[in-house]
C-alpha positions, 0 to 999 in steps of 0.5 A: 216530781222534779219542777218546784215553785218554792224554796223548799223543794216541794213541787206543786200539784196544782189546785184542788181541794184536801178532800179530792187530793186525799182521794187521789192518794188513795187511788195511787196507793191502790194502784201501787198495791195492785203492782206488788201482786202478792197476797197479804194484808194492809194496814188501814191507815188513811190519808192525811193533810199537813201544812206547807211550811211558809206558805198560806195554810189556807190555799197550801197543803200536802197529802200523805197517805202511809200505809203497810203491807204484810204478806201471808208469808215472808218468802213471797217479798224475795225480789219484790223491790227489784221487781218494783224498780223494774215495773214501776217505769213501765206505769209512769214512775221514775226511780229516783232513789234505790238502795239499802239505808244506814240501818243494822237491818239495811232495810232497802228503800225505793223512792219513785215519782210520777210527774203525770200523777203529781205523786212521790212514793217512798217504799221500804223493805223492813228487814226482820230481825232474826233474834239469834243474830243478836249480840 
């Protein structure tokens, strides 16, 4: 989300209660899960609330909803990040970052914003380390 109203670069999503915002974050996560369109298992984490640094904690907060996905078989992930990169914009998301990180495994990172939903997402495809390749 590109419009910010503070010096920390965090955009305002408007007025809400933390409970309503957490419910919305779960809904957005569910929509992203549907876009993955692969059989597998997700972690059972809930949405969390954190303070906005330098802001009145009685009025301002951030919602986060981290979760992980493990496919039924690893080969199902082949091409998933490229597919998400192409599909997310069709659903109102703007991909603002894509590519490998600086880790040894070169994990693929995708960051996207959805201004209409007032949400951002960071998706990381974690490469599995081959124990035979270590040395």
